[in-house]
C-alpha positions as CSV (number, residue, x, y, z in Angstrom):
1,M,-26.9,31.6,24.8
2,I,-24.5,31.2,27.2
3,L,-26.7,30.9,29.9
4,G,-28.7,28.6,28.2
5,S,-25.6,26.0,27.8
6,A,-25.2,26.6,31.4
7,E,-28.6,25.5,32.1
8,A,-28.2,22.5,30.3
9,E,-25.0,21.5,31.6
10,V,-26.5,21.9,35.1
11,A,-29.4,19.8,34.3
12,A,-27.0,17.4,32.6
13,K,-25.2,17.0,36.2
14,F,-28.6,16.7,38.2
15,V,-29.8,13.3,35.8
16,E,-25.7,12.0,36.5
17,A,-26.3,12.3,40.4
18,A,-30.0,10.9,40.2
19,T,-29.0,8.1,38.2
20,T,-26.1,7.6,40.9
21,Y,-28.3,8.1,43.7
22,A,-31.0,5.5,42.1
23,D,-28.2,3.1,42.4
24,H,-27.0,3.7,45.7
25,P,-29.7,4.3,48.2
26,A,-26.8,4.9,51.0
27,A,-25.2,7.9,49.1
28,L,-28.4,9.6,49.1
29,Q,-29.6,9.3,52.6
30,L,-25.7,10.3,53.3
31,R,-26.3,13.7,51.2
32,A,-29.5,13.9,53.2
33,M,-28.1,13.7,56.3
34,N,-24.9,16.2,55.2
35,I,-27.4,18.9,53.9
36,I,-29.1,19.0,57.4
37,Y,-25.6,19.3,59.4
38,E,-24.4,21.8,56.3
39,T,-27.3,24.1,57.2
40,T,-27.4,23.6,61.1
41,K,-23.9,24.2,61.6
42,E,-22.9,27.5,59.7
43,R,-26.0,29.5,60.6
44,G,-26.5,27.0,64.3
45,A,-30.6,27.0,63.5
46,T,-32.8,24.6,64.5
47,I,-34.9,22.3,62.4
48,L,-37.7,20.2,63.0
49,I,-37.7,17.1,61.0
50,P,-40.6,15.2,61.0
51,T,-40.4,11.8,62.4
52,G,-41.2,10.1,59.0
53,L,-38.2,11.7,57.5
54,V,-36.0,10.8,60.2
55,D,-37.0,7.3,60.1
56,S,-36.3,7.5,56.3
57,L,-32.9,9.0,57.1
58,N,-32.1,6.0,59.4
59,P,-28.3,7.1,59.2
60,A,-26.8,4.0,61.1
61,A,-28.3,1.9,58.1
62,A,-26.6,4.2,55.3
63,L,-23.3,3.9,57.0
64,V,-23.9,0.1,57.3
65,Q,-24.7,0.5,53.2
66,A,-22.0,2.6,52.7
67,G,-19.4,0.1,54.5
68,V,-18.5,2.7,57.0
69,L,-19.7,1.1,60.0
70,K,-20.2,-3.1,60.5
71,S,-23.9,-4.3,60.9
72,A,-24.5,-6.0,64.0
73,A,-26.4,-8.8,62.3
């Protein structure tokens, strides 16, 4: 029963996160970049990222959307 309750709480948090990311696509991009950074930082691994994924991450645009950088336009 405890495991079921914990699973329900985790699912609710995933729904909450999905809603936040849907409303703020830059936050999702920044989170994806953070996951990649954390993975390589702790393990010293090399990760091959397909160019399409790199293009979709677009770190500069994500930072502009998040208000960290100013747009060049």
